[in-house]
NUPA-705221 format. One line per field, with one value per atom (N, C-alpha, C): residue in three letters; atom name; y, x, z. Coordinates in nm, 4 decimals, decimal comma. Layout:
code <- ala|...
site <- CA|...
py <- Y|...
px <- X|...
pz <- Z|...
END
This chain:
code <- met|met|met|val|val|val|ser|ser|ser|ala|ala|ala|ala|ala|ala|asp|asp|asp|ser|ser|ser|gly|gly|gly|ile|ile|ile|val|val|val|asn|asn|asn|val|val|val|ala|ala|ala|ser|ser|ser|asn|asn|asn|his|his|his|pro|pro|pro|val|val|val|asp|asp|asp|glu|glu|glu|thr|thr|thr|ile|ile|ile|gly|gly|gly|lys|lys|lys|leu|leu|leu|arg|arg|arg|gly|gly|gly|ile|ile|ile|leu|leu|leu|gln|gln|gln|ala|ala|ala|lys|lys|lys|ser|ser|ser|val|val|val|thr|thr|thr|val|val|val|phe|phe|phe|ala|ala|ala|leu|leu|leu|val|val|val|asp|asp|asp|his|his|his|ser|ser|ser|gly|gly|gly|glu|glu|glu|ala|ala|ala|glu|glu|glu|arg|arg|arg|val|val|val|gly|gly|gly|met|met|met|lys|lys|lys|met|met|met|arg|arg|arg|pro|pro|pro|thr|thr|thr|lys|lys|lys|leu|leu|leu|leu|leu|leu|ile|ile|ile|phe|phe|phe|gly|gly|gly|asn|asn|asn|pro|pro|pro|lys|lys|lys|ala|ala|ala|gly|gly|gly|thr|thr|thr|pro|pro|pro|leu|leu|leu|met|met|met|leu|leu|leu|ala|ala|ala|ala|ala|ala|pro|pro|pro|gly|gly|gly|ser|ser|ser|ala|ala|ala|ile|ile|ile|asp|asp|asp|leu|leu|leu|pro|pro|pro|leu|leu|leu|lys|lys|lys|leu|leu|leu|leu|leu|leu|val|val|val|trp|trp|trp|glu|glu|glu|asp|asp|asp|thr|thr|thr|asn|asn|asn|arg|arg|arg|lys|lys|lys|val|val|val|trp|trp|trp|ile|ile|ile|ser|ser|ser|tyr|tyr|tyr|asn|asn|asn|ser|ser|ser|leu|leu|leu|ala|ala|ala|tyr|tyr|tyr|leu|leu|leu|lys|lys|lys|asn|asn|asn|arg|arg|arg|his|his|his|gly|gly|gly|leu|leu|leu|pro|pro|pro|glu|glu|glu|glu|glu|glu|leu|leu|leu|ile|ile|ile|ser|ser|ser|asn|asn|asn|ile|ile|ile|ala|ala|ala|leu|leu|leu|val|val|val|glu|glu|glu|thr|thr|thr|leu|leu|leu|ala|ala|ala|val|val|val|gln|gln|gln|ala|ala|ala|gly|gly|gly|ala|ala|ala|trp|trp|trp|lys|lys|lys|trp|trp|trp|cys|cys|cys|val|val|val|arg|arg|arg|asp|asp|asp|gly|gly|gly
site <- N|CA|C|N|CA|C|N|CA|C|N|CA|C|N|CA|C|N|CA|C|N|CA|C|N|CA|C|N|CA|C|N|CA|C|N|CA|C|N|CA|C|N|CA|C|N|CA|C|N|CA|C|N|CA|C|N|CA|C|N|CA|C|N|CA|C|N|CA|C|N|CA|C|N|CA|C|N|CA|C|N|CA|C|N|CA|C|N|CA|C|N|CA|C|N|CA|C|N|CA|C|N|CA|C|N|CA|C|N|CA|C|N|CA|C|N|CA|C|N|CA|C|N|CA|C|N|CA|C|N|CA|C|N|CA|C|N|CA|C|N|CA|C|N|CA|C|N|CA|C|N|CA|C|N|CA|C|N|CA|C|N|CA|C|N|CA|C|N|CA|C|N|CA|C|N|CA|C|N|CA|C|N|CA|C|N|CA|C|N|CA|C|N|CA|C|N|CA|C|N|CA|C|N|CA|C|N|CA|C|N|CA|C|N|CA|C|N|CA|C|N|CA|C|N|CA|C|N|CA|C|N|CA|C|N|CA|C|N|CA|C|N|CA|C|N|CA|C|N|CA|C|N|CA|C|N|CA|C|N|CA|C|N|CA|C|N|CA|C|N|CA|C|N|CA|C|N|CA|C|N|CA|C|N|CA|C|N|CA|C|N|CA|C|N|CA|C|N|CA|C|N|CA|C|N|CA|C|N|CA|C|N|CA|C|N|CA|C|N|CA|C|N|CA|C|N|CA|C|N|CA|C|N|CA|C|N|CA|C|N|CA|C|N|CA|C|N|CA|C|N|CA|C|N|CA|C|N|CA|C|N|CA|C|N|CA|C|N|CA|C|N|CA|C|N|CA|C|N|CA|C|N|CA|C|N|CA|C|N|CA|C|N|CA|C|N|CA|C|N|CA|C|N|CA|C|N|CA|C|N|CA|C|N|CA|C|N|CA|C|N|CA|C|N|CA|C|N|CA|C|N|CA|C|N|CA|C|N|CA|C|N|CA|C|N|CA|C|N|CA|C|N|CA|C|N|CA|C|N|CA|C|N|CA|C|N|CA|C|N|CA|C|N|CA|C|N|CA|C|N|CA|C|N|CA|C
py <- -0,9793|-0,9334|-0,9058|-0,7938|-0,7559|-0,7431|-0,8030|-0,7950|-0,7412|-0,6450|-0,5928|-0,6614|-0,7642|-0,8489|-0,7688|-0,6695|-0,5937|-0,5082|-0,4520|-0,3627|-0,4375|-0,5587|-0,6338|-0,5891|-0,5022|-0,4510|-0,5300|-0,5737|-0,6447|-0,5466|-0,5411|-0,4551|-0,5431|-0,5255|-0,6005|-0,5009|-0,5288|-0,4397|-0,4444|-0,3289|-0,3216|-0,2871|-0,3449|-0,3159|-0,2000|-0,1276|-0,0244|0,1036|0,2189|0,3435|0,3347|0,4255|0,4236|0,4216|0,5154|0,5215|0,3958|0,3400|0,2166|0,1004|0,0953|-0,0102|0,0006|0,1224|0,1430|0,0964|0,1278|0,0840|-0,0667|-0,1331|-0,2795|-0,3364|-0,2783|-0,3237|-0,3078|-0,1929|-0,1690|-0,2706|-0,2997|-0,3966|-0,5362|-0,5778|-0,7102|-0,7149|-0,6097|-0,6057|-0,6089|-0,5327|-0,5315|-0,6696|-0,7360|-0,8693|-0,9706|-0,9473|-1,0372|-0,9898|-0,8860|-0,8287|-0,7842|-0,7252|-0,6712|-0,5191|-0,4645|-0,3222|-0,2376|-0,1303|-0,0292|0,0788|0,0964|0,1942|0,3340|0,3430|0,4753|0,4642|0,5745|0,5912|0,7225|0,7156|0,8343|0,8709|0,9886|1,0363|1,1253|1,0645|1,1394|1,2445|1,2065|1,3011|1,4129|1,3819|1,4838|1,5839|1,5348|1,6244|1,7093|1,6502|1,7276|1,8412|1,8108|1,9122|2,0232|1,9848|2,0819|2,1869|2,1498|2,2459|2,2977|2,2821|2,3395|2,2588|2,1308|2,0456|1,9408|1,8983|1,8001|1,6644|1,5632|1,4262|1,3322|1,2305|1,1312|1,0663|1,0150|0,9533|0,8479|0,8680|0,7809|0,7773|0,6570|0,6419|0,5193|0,5334|0,4261|0,3794|0,2518|0,1918|0,1128|0,1447|0,0794|-0,0026|-0,1327|-0,2230|-0,3387|-0,4066|-0,5246|-0,5807|-0,6823|-0,7502|-0,7768|-0,7152|-0,7348|-0,8815|-0,9668|-1,1097|-1,1724|-1,1204|-1,1734|-1,1034|-0,9727|-0,8964|-0,9023|-0,9083|-0,9057|-1,0219|-1,1457|-1,2533|-1,2264|-1,1608|-1,1262|-1,0249|-0,9247|-0,8210|-0,8743|-0,9744|-1,0382|-1,1194|-1,1867|-1,2686|-1,1820|-1,0698|-0,9810|-0,8373|-0,7742|-0,6410|-0,5370|-0,5476|-0,4526|-0,4592|-0,5690|-0,5808|-0,4782|-0,4157|-0,3124|-0,1938|-0,1769|-0,0695|-0,0953|-0,2215|-0,2585|-0,3050|-0,3059|-0,3451|-0,2265|-0,2076|-0,2933|-0,2953|-0,3851|-0,4019|-0,2787|-0,2618|-0,1469|-0,1898|-0,1265|-0,1413|-0,0014|0,0206|0,1479|0,1316|0,2161|0,2124|0,3413|0,3268|0,4435|0,4310|0,5450|0,5501|0,5935|0,5193|0,5541|0,6579|0,6946|0,7983|0,7561|0,6269|0,5771|0,5578|0,6050|0,5969|0,4539|0,3670|0,2305|0,2326|0,1608|0,1588|0,0329|0,0509|-0,0568|-0,0644|-0,1855|-0,2094|-0,2639|-0,1931|-0,2325|-0,2662|-0,3638|-0,4042|-0,4704|-0,4786|-0,5487|-0,6985|-0,7665|-0,9114|-0,9812|-1,0947|-1,1729|-1,2197|-1,2591|-1,3036|-1,1894|-1,0705|-0,9536|-0,9279|-0,9274|-0,9037|-1,0132|-1,1373|-1,2507|-1,2346|-1,2072|-1,1938|-1,0676|-0,9588|-0,8312|-0,8395|-0,9094|-0,9122|-1,0477|-1,1460|-1,2790|-1,3417|-1,3228|-1,3742|-1,5264|-1,5922|-1,7376|-1,7798|-1,8828|-1,9331|-1,9591|-2,0131|-2,0506|-1,9294|-1,8090|-1,6901|-1,6127|-1,6500|-1,5778|-1,5846|-1,6932|-1,7048|-1,5965|-1,5390|-1,4334|-1,3081|-1,2892|-1,1685|-1,2005|-1,3265|-1,3676|-1,3052|-1,2542|-1,1889|-1,0786|-1,0124|-0,8989|-0,9397|-1,0585|-1,1048|-1,1284|-1,2054|-1,2372|-1,1141|-1,0258|-0,9033|-0,8172|-0,8002|-0,7193|-0,7790|-0,9080|-0,9738|-0,9651|-0,9919|-0,9874|-0,8476|-0,7459|-0,6095|-0,5606|-0,6012|-0,5578|-0,6191|-0,7415|-0,8133|-0,8203|-0,8011|-0,8252|-0,7346|-0,7917|-0,7171|-0,7225|-0,6081|-0,6063|-0,6791|-0,7512|-0,8175|-0,7937|-0,7927|-0,7764|-0,9092|-0,9584|-1,0870|-1,0661|-1,1275|-1,1182|-1,2125|-1,1640|-1,2476|-1,2805
px <- -0,5700|-0,6060|-0,7564|-0,7956|-0,9351|-0,9705|-1,0825|-1,1248|-1,2669|-1,2893|-1,4229|-1,4749|-1,5573|-1,6012|-1,6683|-1,7488|-1,8205|-1,7282|-1,6250|-1,5365|-1,4225|-1,3936|-1,2830|-1,1480|-1,1467|-1,0213|-0,9815|-0,8568|-0,7999|-0,7086|-0,7209|-0,6370|-0,5533|-0,4215|-0,3283|-0,2571|-0,2559|-0,1890|-0,0380|0,0250|0,1704|0,2228|0,3356|0,4003|0,4976|0,4938|0,5926|0,5242|0,5904|0,5360|0,5237|0,4490|0,4239|0,5530|0,6446|0,7673|0,8520|0,8577|0,9350|0,8683|0,7363|0,6627|0,6890|0,6849|0,7144|0,8562|0,9507|1,0892|1,1013|1,0291|1,0314|0,9709|0,8601|0,7980|0,8936|0,9580|1,0536|1,1682|1,2173|1,3257|1,2863|1,1673|1,1182|1,0993|1,0401|1,0184|1,1505|1,2474|1,3785|1,4424|1,4325|1,4914|1,4253|1,2986|1,2254|1,2299|1,3079|1,3199|1,1856|1,1023|0,9732|0,9889|0,9380|0,9518|0,8574|0,9108|0,8274|0,8063|0,6819|0,6508|0,6334|0,5767|0,5529|0,5238|0,5504|0,5090|0,4333|0,3063|0,2226|0,2123|0,2619|0,2594|0,1363|0,0228|-0,1019|-0,0933|-0,0394|-0,0311|0,0683|0,1756|0,2724|0,2121|0,1338|0,0670|-0,0384|-0,1085|-0,2069|-0,1372|-0,0254|0,0504|0,0978|0,1360|0,1843|0,0793|-0,0479|-0,1556|-0,2221|-0,1523|-0,1990|-0,3040|-0,3144|-0,4122|-0,3395|-0,4020|-0,3422|-0,4074|-0,3236|-0,3712|-0,2762|-0,3297|-0,2445|-0,1547|-0,0373|0,0533|-0,0190|-0,0145|-0,0833|-0,0026|0,0439|0,1246|0,0784|0,0782|0,0364|0,1565|0,1890|0,3004|0,2433|0,2902|0,2423|0,3580|0,3355|0,4443|0,3932|0,4853|0,4450|0,5576|0,5212|0,6135|0,5377|0,5805|0,5085|0,4929|0,5890|0,5757|0,4576|0,4257|0,3132|0,1819|0,1860|0,0635|0,0094|0,0972|0,0518|-0,0430|-0,0158|-0,1111|-0,2507|-0,2574|-0,3879|-0,4603|-0,3857|-0,4472|-0,4849|-0,4103|-0,4473|-0,5755|-0,5891|-0,7081|-0,8303|-0,8078|-0,9177|-0,8665|-0,8785|-0,8227|-0,8644|-0,9847|-1,0310|-0,9527|-0,8797|-0,8007|-0,6885|-0,6579|-0,5536|-0,5896|-0,7175|-0,7576|-0,7048|-0,6830|-0,6359|-0,4903|-0,4276|-0,2872|-0,2071|-0,0843|-0,0098|-0,0729|-0,0199|-0,0711|-0,0417|-0,1228|-0,1078|-0,1188|-0,0386|-0,0496|-0,0610|-0,1652|-0,1858|-0,1388|-0,0468|0,0029|-0,0447|-0,1202|-0,1845|-0,1954|-0,2075|-0,2194|-0,3607|-0,4243|-0,5602|-0,5587|-0,6765|-0,6867|-0,6258|-0,6050|-0,5400|-0,3898|-0,3375|-0,1962|-0,1510|-0,2465|-0,2172|-0,1961|-0,0941|-0,0620|-0,1198|-0,1730|-0,2367|-0,1792|-0,1788|-0,1435|-0,2707|-0,3205|-0,4457|-0,4222|-0,4987|-0,4884|-0,6188|-0,6386|-0,7547|-0,7342|-0,8354|-0,8237|-0,8173|-0,7500|-0,7389|-0,8763|-0,9617|-1,0969|-1,1754|-1,1608|-1,2281|-1,1805|-1,0491|-0,9944|-1,0377|-1,0348|-1,0753|-1,2205|-1,3091|-1,4513|-1,4816|-1,4158|-1,4407|-1,4083|-1,3005|-1,2545|-1,2724|-1,3253|-1,3416|-1,2073|-1,1106|-0,9758|-0,9734|-0,9003|-0,8874|-0,8154|-0,8641|-0,8064|-0,6570|-0,6152|-0,4744|-0,3807|-0,4347|-0,3497|-0,3444|-0,4272|-0,4318|-0,2976|-0,2258|-0,0952|0,0019|-0,0237|0,0623|0,0614|-0,0468|-0,0581|-0,0695|-0,0510|-0,0645|0,0410|0,1472|0,2530|0,1987|0,0934|0,0413|0,0029|-0,0533|-0,0948|0,0243|0,1202|0,2355|0,3209|0,3267|0,4034|0,3497|0,2194|0,1580|0,1853|0,1713|0,1941|0,3416|0,4307|0,5744|0,6183|0,5757|0,6192|0,5626|0,4421|0,3803|0,4449|0,4921|0,5470|0,6984|0,7584|0,9011|0,9861|1,0856|1,1840|1,3158|1,3841|1,5169|1,6120|1,7033|1,8031|1,9421|2,0387|2,1756|2,2450|2,3115|2,3766|2,5280|2,5966|2,7434|2,7996|2,9134|2,9904|2,9180
pz <- 0,2435|0,1110|0,1102|0,0501|0,0404|-0,1063|-0,1454|-0,2841|-0,2914|-0,3768|-0,4011|-0,5265|-0,5084|-0,6194|-0,7309|-0,6960|-0,7979|-0,8833|-0,8238|-0,8989|-0,9665|-0,9209|-0,9767|-0,9244|-0,8253|-0,7711|-0,6473|-0,6463|-0,5320|-0,4591|-0,3269|-0,2432|-0,1515|-0,1592|-0,0756|0,0141|0,1439|0,2378|0,2170|0,2298|0,2235|0,3619|0,3978|0,5256|0,5148|0,4035|0,3759|0,3289|0,3432|0,2879|0,1352|0,0773|-0,0663|-0,1471|-0,1214|-0,2019|-0,1875|-0,0682|-0,0481|-0,1209|-0,1170|-0,1883|-0,3383|-0,3916|-0,5337|-0,5646|-0,4776|-0,4967|-0,4993|-0,4105|-0,4071|-0,5352|-0,5798|-0,7040|-0,8217|-0,8317|-0,9403|-0,9355|-0,8150|-0,8000|-0,8450|-0,8076|-0,8472|-0,9992|-1,0548|-1,1997|-1,2756|-1,2289|-1,2943|-1,2888|-1,1728|-1,1585|-1,2523|-1,2860|-1,3753|-1,5214|-1,5482|-1,6828|-1,7398|-1,6541|-1,6957|-1,7086|-1,8164|-1,8447|-1,7608|-1,7004|-1,6365|-1,7416|-1,7837|-1,8875|-1,8305|-1,7085|-1,6509|-1,5025|-1,4338|-1,2952|-1,2905|-1,2577|-1,2475|-1,0997|-1,0646|-0,9263|-0,9085|-0,8802|-0,8668|-0,7567|-0,6419|-0,5297|-0,5599|-0,6288|-0,6675|-0,7644|-0,8597|-0,9550|-0,8846|-0,7876|-0,7107|-0,6360|-0,5743|-0,5009|-0,5943|-0,7145|-0,8119|-0,8463|-0,8376|-0,8664|-0,7391|-0,6260|-0,5005|-0,4264|-0,4564|-0,3884|-0,3054|-0,1980|-0,1076|-0,1321|-0,1483|-0,1698|-0,0985|-0,0352|0,0294|-0,0762|-0,0363|-0,1331|-0,2185|-0,3498|-0,4450|-0,5735|-0,6110|-0,7328|-0,8106|-0,9420|-1,0321|-1,1135|-1,1009|-1,1743|-1,2916|-1,4122|-1,5341|-1,5906|-1,6094|-1,6457|-1,7300|-1,7951|-1,8705|-1,9543|-2,0293|-2,1169|-2,2474|-2,3580|-2,4839|-2,5251|-2,4881|-2,5210|-2,4468|-2,3301|-2,2521|-2,2868|-2,3053|-2,3275|-2,4688|-2,5676|-2,7062|-2,7399|-2,6968|-2,7265|-2,6692|-2,5544|-2,4963|-2,5844|-2,6306|-2,7143|-2,8520|-2,9014|-3,0277|-3,0111|-2,8984|-2,8714|-2,8413|-2,7737|-2,7348|-2,7442|-2,8616|-2,8822|-2,7778|-2,7255|-2,6236|-2,4936|-2,4731|-2,3495|-2,3435|-2,4571|-2,4605|-2,3720|-2,3386|-2,2475|-2,1063|-2,0717|-1,9382|-1,9372|-2,0532|-2,0619|-2,1129|-2,0719|-1,9815|-1,8422|-1,7605|-1,6247|-1,5405|-1,4350|-1,3470|-1,2019|-1,1191|-0,9742|-0,9156|-0,8374|-0,7695|-0,6257|-0,5823|-0,4451|-0,3795|-0,2711|-0,2116|-0,0605|0,0043|0,1498|0,1866|0,2777|0,3184|0,4317|0,4797|0,5833|0,7161|0,7371|0,8589|0,8392|0,7266|0,6908|0,6599|0,6309|0,5884|0,4377|0,3911|0,2482|0,1844|0,0653|-0,0105|-0,1506|-0,2046|-0,3446|-0,4099|-0,5107|-0,5754|-0,7221|-0,7711|-0,9113|-0,9550|-1,0852|-1,1406|-1,1241|-1,0711|-1,0532|-1,1884|-1,1894|-1,3123|-1,3598|-1,2670|-1,3039|-1,3682|-1,3133|-1,3697|-1,5129|-1,5329|-1,6669|-1,7641|-1,7177|-1,8022|-1,8462|-1,7502|-1,7810|-1,8615|-1,8266|-1,8950|-2,0439|-2,0760|-2,2140|-2,2828|-2,2109|-2,2694|-2,3038|-2,2164|-2,2425|-2,2320|-2,3196|-2,3128|-2,1843|-2,1217|-1,9965|-2,0090|-2,1230|-2,1385|-2,1459|-2,1608|-2,1654|-2,0333|-1,9376|-1,8097|-1,7373|-1,7529|-1,6874|-1,7361|-1,8543|-1,9076|-1,8208|-1,7456|-1,6625|-1,5128|-1,4773|-1,3373|-1,2469|-1,3047|-1,2280|-1,1376|-1,1797|-1,1036|-0,9611|-0,9438|-0,8105|-0,7192|-0,7657|-0,6820|-0,6572|-0,7545|-0,7407|-0,6266|-0,6198|-0,5145|-0,3769|-0,3644|-0,2356|-0,1960|-0,2901|-0,2603|-0,2182|-0,2906|-0,2597|-0,1271|-0,0940|0,0309|0,1532|0,1402|0,2560|0,2561|0,1417|0,1227|0,2102|0,2716|0,3511|0,2769|0,2667|0,2059|0,2981|0,2436|0,3274|0,2680|0,3544|0,3113|0,3355|0,2326|0,2402|0,2373|0,3294|0,3304|0,2256|0,1634|0,0734|-0,0483
END
């Protein structure tokens, strides 16, 4: 895991291509009953206007029961909520999952410590999707 302290962005390596990583993220979110609000296909939109961009997709997701208390405590946090995971491929064809660190969000918006657990899913989600292997179970 690589973290850029100044930007507040955490980068977690994925062992899977961008589309497969997005699929794994969607599967985990669905299993946890977390809503996917949107998938922004940056590279697809670039291609649509005749530009080339490495695979880059932004997944926007959340749970109003978890996010609303944060926005009530710090209304400006709505600029960073719902949560987002950026899945992108670098110039070496390595795939990364990037997100705003919890400490960054807490400090940026003055979020109460007791509410940080409401958005802690973003950390475990990135790690699980990057490393997770699909398995088939008999019976």
